[in-house]
N, CA, C and O of each residue as an XYZ file, in Angstrom:
536
protein
N       0.798     -1.197      0.000
C       0.000      0.000      0.000
C       0.845      1.268      0.000
O       0.368      2.321     -0.422
N       2.048      1.192      0.449
C       2.922      2.354      0.424
C       3.219      2.812     -1.003
O       3.399      4.001     -1.266
N       3.264      1.872     -1.888
C       3.599      2.224     -3.269
C       2.450      2.957     -3.966
O       2.678      3.764     -4.868
N       1.243      2.678     -3.552
C       0.099      3.285     -4.214
C       0.075      4.805     -4.053
O      -0.137      5.489     -5.055
N       0.282      5.399     -2.835
C       0.299      6.852     -2.763
C       1.427      7.452     -3.586
O       1.276      8.514     -4.189
N       2.548      6.765     -3.603
C       3.661      7.263     -4.401
C       3.301      7.201     -5.885
O       3.638      8.112     -6.640
N       2.640      6.163     -6.297
C       2.216      6.015     -7.685
C       1.168      7.066     -8.023
O       1.186      7.624     -9.120
N       0.266      7.340     -7.107
C      -0.733      8.379     -7.349
C      -0.057      9.742     -7.504
O      -0.450     10.534     -8.360
N       0.944     10.015     -6.689
C       1.672     11.282     -6.786
C       2.422     11.366     -8.112
O       2.463     12.414     -8.756
N       3.014     10.239     -8.503
C       3.711     10.219     -9.795
C       2.721     10.418    -10.944
O       2.994     11.137    -11.905
N       1.563      9.760    -10.819
C       0.530      9.884    -11.850
C       0.037     11.329    -11.932
O      -0.153     11.874    -13.019
N      -0.165     11.937    -10.763
C      -0.613     13.323    -10.726
C       0.449     14.253    -11.331
O       0.113     15.166    -12.085
N       1.718     14.026    -11.006
C       2.805     14.833    -11.575
C       2.888     14.633    -13.083
O       3.096     15.588    -13.831
N       2.725     13.398    -13.523
C       2.746     13.095    -14.956
C       1.592     13.796    -15.664
O       1.767     14.344    -16.753
N       0.420     13.778    -15.048
C      -0.748     14.432    -15.640
C      -0.516     15.949    -15.742
O      -0.866     16.575    -16.743
N       0.078     16.525    -14.689
C       0.374     17.961    -14.725
C       1.372     18.277    -15.847
O       1.213     19.251    -16.583
N       2.397     17.433    -15.958
C       3.376     17.625    -17.031
C       2.711     17.514    -18.400
O       3.005     18.287    -19.311
N       1.811     16.542    -18.528
C       1.098     16.338    -19.788
C       0.249     17.563    -20.127
O       0.212     17.996    -21.279
N      -0.427     18.116    -19.131
C      -1.242     19.311    -19.351
C      -0.353     20.484    -19.759
O      -0.714     21.247    -20.655
N       0.803     20.638    -19.114
C       1.732     21.716    -19.461
C       2.226     21.575    -20.901
O       2.305     22.552    -21.646
N       2.556     20.336    -21.276
C       3.018     20.080    -22.643
C       1.915     20.404    -23.645
O       2.176     21.005    -24.686
N       0.681     20.006    -23.331
C      -0.437     20.294    -24.235
C      -0.680     21.800    -24.343
O      -0.979     22.312    -25.422
N      -0.549     22.503    -23.219
C      -0.705     23.957    -23.255
C       0.397     24.601    -24.103
O       0.144     25.527    -24.873
N       1.607     24.097    -23.948
C       2.718     24.614    -24.746
C       2.481     24.332    -26.228
O       2.717     25.193    -27.075
N       2.012     23.117    -26.537
C       1.702     22.769    -27.933
C       0.611     23.677    -28.482
O       0.683     24.125    -29.626
N      -0.392     23.945    -27.666
C      -1.485     24.820    -28.093
C      -0.965     26.235    -28.367
O      -1.366     26.866    -29.345
N      -0.080     26.726    -27.510
C       0.495     28.059    -27.713
C       1.314     28.111    -29.001
O       1.248     29.086    -29.749
N       2.081     27.057    -29.250
C       2.878     26.994    -30.480
C       1.963     26.975    -31.702
O       2.231     27.660    -32.689
N       0.885     26.195    -31.639
C      -0.053     26.125    -32.770
C      -0.722     27.476    -33.010
O      -0.940     27.867    -34.156
N      -1.047     28.190    -31.932
C      -1.650     29.513    -32.089
C      -0.665     30.475    -32.753
O      -1.053     31.265    -33.614
N       0.597     30.410    -32.357
C       1.615     31.265    -32.980
C       1.801     30.902    -34.451
O       1.933     31.784    -35.300
N       1.811     29.598    -34.751
C       1.936     29.156    -36.144
C       0.752     29.651    -36.966
O       0.914     30.073    -38.111
N      -0.438     29.597    -36.374
C      -1.632     30.071    -37.069
C      -1.533     31.577    -37.338
O      -1.900     32.041    -38.417
N      -1.043     32.327    -36.369
C      -0.881     33.774    -36.556
C       0.132     34.063    -37.665
O      -0.082     34.947    -38.494
N       1.228     33.316    -37.673
C       2.243     33.491    -38.719
C       1.658     33.135    -40.085
O       1.911     33.831    -41.069
N       0.888     32.071    -40.149
C       0.265     31.651    -41.412
C      -0.718     32.714    -41.903
O      -0.775     33.004    -43.098
N      -1.490     33.292    -40.984
C      -2.426     34.346    -41.377
C      -1.674     35.568    -41.906
O      -2.115     36.186    -42.875
N      -0.571     35.918    -41.299
C       0.250     37.031    -41.788
C       0.804     36.731    -43.180
O       0.842     37.603    -44.048
N       1.231     35.490    -43.376
C       1.756     35.088    -44.682
C       0.666     35.193    -45.746
O       0.915     35.660    -46.857
N      -0.542     34.753    -45.394
C      -1.660     34.820    -46.337
C      -1.976     36.279    -46.676
O      -2.199     36.611    -47.840
N      -1.997     37.149    -45.661
C      -2.261     38.571    -45.914
C      -1.181     39.180    -46.803
O      -1.474     39.968    -47.703
N       0.064     38.808    -46.541
C       1.172     39.319    -47.344
C       1.047     38.854    -48.793
O       1.221     39.645    -49.720
N       0.745     37.573    -48.987
C       0.571     37.040    -50.345
C      -0.599     37.715    -51.048
O      -0.546     37.969    -52.251
N      -1.657     38.007    -50.290
C      -2.814     38.672    -50.875
C      -2.439     40.077    -51.348
O      -2.839     40.495    -52.435
N      -1.671     40.804    -50.531
C      -1.238     42.148    -50.922
C      -0.371     42.094    -52.176
O      -0.520     42.914    -53.081
N       0.535     41.122    -52.219
C       1.412     40.974    -53.384
C       0.590     40.652    -54.627
O       0.826     41.211    -55.698
N      -0.380     39.745    -54.478
C      -1.217     39.358    -55.614
C      -2.033     40.548    -56.118
O      -2.142     40.757    -57.327
N      -2.599     41.320    -55.207
C      -3.386     42.484    -55.620
C      -2.516     43.520    -56.326
O      -2.932     44.118    -57.319
N      -1.315     43.728    -55.811
C      -0.398     44.670    -56.463
C      -0.021     44.181    -57.858
O       0.069     44.970    -58.798
N       0.195     42.883    -57.983
C       0.538     42.305    -59.284
C      -0.613     42.466    -60.271
O      -0.398     42.801    -61.436
N      -1.827     42.228    -59.803
C      -2.998     42.371    -60.671
C      -3.150     43.818    -61.125
O      -3.435     44.075    -62.294
N      -2.962     44.759    -60.215
C      -3.064     46.176    -60.578
C      -2.001     46.556    -61.611
O      -2.273     47.300    -62.553
N      -0.797     46.036    -61.422
C       0.276     46.326    -62.383
C      -0.066     45.753    -63.756
O       0.164     46.394    -64.781
N      -0.619     44.534    -63.765
C      -1.003     43.922    -65.035
C      -2.119     44.709    -65.705
O      -2.130     44.861    -66.926
N      -3.061     45.210    -64.904
C      -4.136     46.022    -65.479
C      -3.557     47.268    -66.147
O      -3.948     47.633    -67.255
N      -2.625     47.909    -65.456
C      -2.003     49.109    -66.018
C      -1.267     48.807    -67.309
O      -1.386     49.548    -68.285
N      -0.502     47.712    -67.318
C       0.223     47.331    -68.530
C      -0.746     47.019    -69.660
O      -0.531     47.422    -70.803
N      -1.806     46.305    -69.336
C      -2.786     45.926    -70.355
C      -3.469     47.169    -70.925
O      -3.684     47.265    -72.133
N      -3.805     48.113    -70.059
C      -4.423     49.357    -70.540
C      -3.480     50.121    -71.462
O      -3.909     50.671    -72.476
N      -2.202     50.156    -71.113
C      -1.222     50.836    -71.968
C      -1.109     50.142    -73.321
O      -1.014     50.805    -74.354
N      -1.119     48.807    -73.319
C      -1.044     48.063    -74.573
C      -2.266     48.354    -75.438
O      -2.147     48.575    -76.643
N      -3.438     48.352    -74.812
C      -4.670     48.602    -75.560
C      -4.642     50.005    -76.163
O      -5.025     50.191    -77.318
N      -4.190     50.991    -75.386
C      -4.119     52.364    -75.896
C      -3.145     52.466    -77.063
O      -3.428     53.135    -78.057
N      -1.990     51.796    -76.942
C      -0.987     51.860    -78.010
C      -1.514     51.229    -79.293
O      -1.361     51.798    -80.374
N      -2.130     50.064    -79.178
C      -2.663     49.384    -80.364
C      -3.806     50.197    -80.962
O      -3.908     50.326    -82.182
N      -4.659     50.739    -80.112
C      -5.774     51.554    -80.593
C      -5.269     52.786    -81.339
O      -5.813     53.157    -82.379
N      -4.229     53.413    -80.803
C      -3.652     54.593    -81.452
C      -3.082     54.228    -82.818
O      -3.261     54.966    -83.786
N      -2.389     53.082    -82.896
C      -1.819     52.661    -84.181
C      -2.920     52.385    -85.203
O      -2.795     52.756    -86.370
N      -4.000     51.734    -84.762
C      -5.090     51.439    -85.688
C      -5.786     52.726    -86.139
O      -6.166     52.853    -87.303
N      -5.947     53.663    -85.233
C      -6.564     54.940    -85.597
C      -5.707     55.673    -86.623
O      -6.224     56.195    -87.611
N      -4.403     55.713    -86.391
C      -3.502     56.369    -87.338
C      -3.557     55.680    -88.698
O      -3.576     56.337    -89.739
N      -3.582     54.357    -88.676
C      -3.643     53.614    -89.934
C      -4.926     53.952    -90.682
O      -4.899     54.184    -91.890
N      -6.047     53.979    -89.970
C      -7.323     54.269    -90.626
C      -7.360     55.692    -91.177
O      -7.927     55.925    -92.245
N      -6.769     56.633    -90.470
C      -6.717     58.015    -90.962
C      -5.893     58.089    -92.246
O      -6.300     58.735    -93.212
N      -4.742     57.432    -92.256
C      -3.888     57.438    -93.455
C      -4.612     56.774    -94.624
O      -4.559     57.271    -95.749
N      -5.285     55.657    -94.362
C      -6.020     54.979    -95.440
C      -7.106     55.902    -95.986
O      -7.310     55.970    -97.198
N      -7.799     56.610    -95.102
C      -8.828     57.556    -95.547
C      -8.249     58.665    -96.397
O      -8.820     59.029    -97.424
N      -7.112     59.206    -95.972
C      -6.455     60.274    -96.742
C      -6.049     59.760    -98.120
O      -6.217     60.457    -99.121
N      -5.513     58.541    -98.170
C      -5.094     57.961    -99.455
C      -6.298     57.771   -100.366
O      -6.232     58.074   -101.558
N      -7.392     57.272    -99.814
C      -8.591     57.059   -100.637
C      -9.111     58.392   -101.175
O      -9.473     58.493   -102.347
N      -9.147     59.404   -100.326
C      -9.606     60.725   -100.770
C      -8.677     61.273   -101.856
O      -9.142     61.859   -102.834
N      -7.371     61.084   -101.688
C      -6.413     61.569   -102.689
C      -6.601     60.840   -104.015
O      -6.567     61.462   -105.076
N      -6.799     59.530   -103.957
C      -6.996     58.757   -105.195
C      -8.265     59.215   -105.901
O      -8.267     59.415   -107.116
N      -9.331     59.379   -105.149
C     -10.590     59.832   -105.750
C     -10.412     61.232   -106.347
O     -10.926     61.510   -107.431
N      -9.694     62.108   -105.655
C      -9.462     63.462   -106.169
C      -8.666     63.414   -107.468
O      -8.981     64.128   -108.420
N      -7.624     62.565   -107.508
C      -6.818     62.446   -108.734
C      -7.673     61.913   -109.875
O      -7.563     62.380   -111.009
N      -8.515     60.948   -109.580
C      -9.377     60.382   -110.633
C     -10.349     61.440   -111.151
O     -10.532     61.566   -112.362
N     -10.973     62.199   -110.253
C     -11.902     63.245   -110.699
C     -11.196     64.330   -111.507
O     -11.705     64.775   -112.536
N     -10.030     64.751   -111.042
C      -9.281     65.783   -111.772
C      -8.899     65.262   -113.154
O      -9.015     65.981   -114.146
N      -8.445     64.015   -113.216
C      -8.051     63.470   -114.526
C      -9.255     63.291   -115.438
O      -9.131     63.425   -116.656
N     -10.428     62.988   -114.865
C     -11.631     62.847   -115.698
C     -12.036     64.197   -116.301
O     -12.414     64.273   -117.470
N     -11.955     65.247   -115.503
C     -12.388     66.561   -115.985
C     -11.358     67.232   -116.887
O     -11.709     68.081   -117.706
N     -10.081     66.855   -116.741
C      -9.047     67.471   -117.584
C      -8.645     66.572   -118.747
O      -7.825     66.967   -119.576
N      -9.203     65.383   -118.821
C      -8.863     64.401   -119.858
C      -7.361     64.146   -119.904
O      -6.782     64.046   -120.985
N      -6.732     64.041   -118.746
C      -5.295     63.811   -118.645
C      -5.064     62.497   -117.887
O      -4.640     62.506   -116.732
N      -5.342     61.384   -118.541
C      -5.224     60.078   -117.871
C      -3.771     59.679   -117.634
O      -3.493     58.951   -116.681
N      -2.854     60.123   -118.455
C      -1.441     59.767   -118.270
C      -0.931     60.338   -116.945
O      -0.227     59.659   -116.198
N      -1.289     61.582   -116.663
C      -0.891     62.198   -115.393
C      -1.494     61.431   -114.215
O      -0.815     61.184   -113.217
N      -2.758     61.061   -114.332
C      -3.437     60.330   -113.255
C      -2.764     58.985   -113.020
O      -2.580     58.579   -111.873
N      -2.397     58.293   -114.087
C      -1.734     56.992   -113.936
C      -0.382     57.146   -113.257
O      -0.031     56.339   -112.396
N       0.383     58.166   -113.628
C       1.692     58.390   -112.999
C       1.536     58.719   -111.511
O       2.281     58.206   -110.676
N       0.577     59.567   -111.190
C       0.340     59.926   -109.784
C      -0.081     58.692   -108.999
O       0.370     58.491   -107.871
N      -0.940     57.865   -109.583
C      -1.390     56.653   -108.894
C      -0.245     55.654   -108.725
O      -0.181     54.962   -107.709
N       0.655     55.568   -109.699
C       1.821     54.681   -109.561
C       2.705     55.142   -108.402
O       3.112     54.342   -107.560
N       2.990     56.425   -108.375
C       3.824     56.970   -107.294
C       3.117     56.800   -105.947
O       3.728     56.408   -104.953
N       1.829     57.101   -105.938
C       1.051     56.951   -104.700
C       1.020     55.509   -104.222
O       1.091     55.246   -103.022
N       0.913     54.574   -105.160
C       0.921     53.151   -104.790
C       2.242     52.742   -104.169
O       2.274     52.003   -103.185
N       3.342     53.229   -104.753
C       4.662     52.911   -104.197
C       4.817     53.514   -102.802
O       5.338     52.867   -101.894
N       4.363     54.752   -102.640
C       4.429     55.388   -101.318
C       3.572     54.640   -100.298
O       3.973     54.457    -99.149
N       2.398     54.214   -100.732
C       1.508     53.474    -99.830
C       2.127     52.140    -99.423
O       2.045     51.744    -98.260
N       2.737     51.455   -100.368
C       3.397     50.181   -100.050
C       4.533     50.398    -99.051
O       4.700     49.617    -98.114
N       5.312     51.462    -99.254
C       6.389     51.779    -98.311
C       5.854     52.113    -96.932
O       6.428     51.707    -95.922
N       4.755     52.854    -96.889
C       4.159     53.202    -95.601
C       3.671     51.954    -94.875
O       3.904     51.800    -93.676
N       3.004     51.074    -95.590
C       2.483     49.850    -94.964
C       3.627     49.007    -94.423
O       3.536     48.463    -93.322
N       4.708     48.897    -95.198
C       5.870     48.129    -94.730
C       6.474     48.783    -93.487
O       6.821     48.093    -92.528
N       6.597     50.095    -93.503
C       7.143     50.810    -92.344
C       6.234     50.718    -91.134
O       6.711     50.611    -90.005
N       4.934     50.756    -91.359
C       3.975     50.640    -90.262
C       4.093     49.280    -89.598
O       4.097     49.180    -88.371
N       4.190     48.224    -90.414
C       4.352     46.870    -89.856
C       5.649     46.742    -89.085
O       5.685     46.118    -88.024
N       6.718     47.329    -89.609
C       8.017     47.284    -88.927
C       7.956     48.048    -87.602
O       8.489     47.584    -86.594
N       7.322     49.191    -87.602
C       7.193     49.984    -86.380
C       6.373     49.262    -85.324
O       6.703     49.298    -84.139
N       5.313     48.611    -85.754
C       4.471     47.860    -84.818
C       5.261     46.716    -84.209
O       5.184     46.477    -83.004
N       6.022     46.007    -85.034
C       6.841     44.897    -84.548
C       7.886     45.393    -83.559
O       8.102     44.772    -82.519
N       8.526     46.492    -83.872
C       9.542     47.061    -82.975
C       8.922     47.470    -81.642
O       9.505     47.226    -80.586
N       7.755     48.084    -81.685
C       7.084     48.514    -80.452
C       6.706     47.313    -79.592
O       6.867     47.352    -78.372
N       6.209     46.253    -80.212
C       5.834     45.057    -79.448
C       7.057     44.381    -78.839
O       7.002     43.904    -77.706
N       8.164     44.336    -79.586
C       9.397     43.752    -79.044
C       9.898     44.557    -77.851
O      10.350     43.985    -76.859
N       9.820     45.868    -77.946
C      10.264     46.723    -76.843
C       9.374     46.516    -75.616
O       9.871     46.505    -74.489
N       8.081     46.354    -75.820
C       7.173     46.092    -74.700
C       7.516     44.774    -74.026
O       7.519     44.686    -72.798
N       7.803     43.750    -74.817
C       8.160     42.444    -74.241
C       9.430     42.547    -73.414
O       9.518     41.966    -72.332
N      10.417     43.285    -73.920
C      11.666     43.461    -73.166
C      11.413     44.186    -71.849
O      11.979     43.828    -70.816
N      10.571     45.194    -71.892
C      10.246     45.929    -70.667
C       9.516     45.043    -69.665
O       9.741     45.162    -68.461
N       8.652     44.163    -70.142
C       7.930     43.255    -69.250
C       8.874     42.254    -68.613
O       8.700     41.888    -67.451
N       9.885     41.802    -69.369
C      10.834     40.825    -68.842
C      11.720     41.431    -67.772
O      12.167     40.730    -66.864
N      11.978     42.728    -67.871
C      12.825     43.402    -66.879
C      12.038     43.552    -65.638
O      12.538     44.094    -64.652
């Protein structure tokens, strides 16, 4: 019977130690949870900043492409008006040779412009890609 009180005391001490360990584990888990929540908030801020940056880049790309298309359409309109004007002038003056020469020169200029426009667009897109990679 002497051993039983000693065993009860040991059991009680063991139980207290077990409770302390569980409390310590609980405190560690709470700290880990707080750290995880901070990490999630940080990742969320980074993701939102990244999305905003992408929106800005996308808007700039859309504006640049829209501007190029507008310029192209204006030039095409000017060329069409010029061709129609040359045709009308040649019809009223009966000078078809002059009209043909002007149209030949205009066609060559238009072909050069289209080639230059395509080259400029390609260069602008390459520069944008390089800027995005940096």
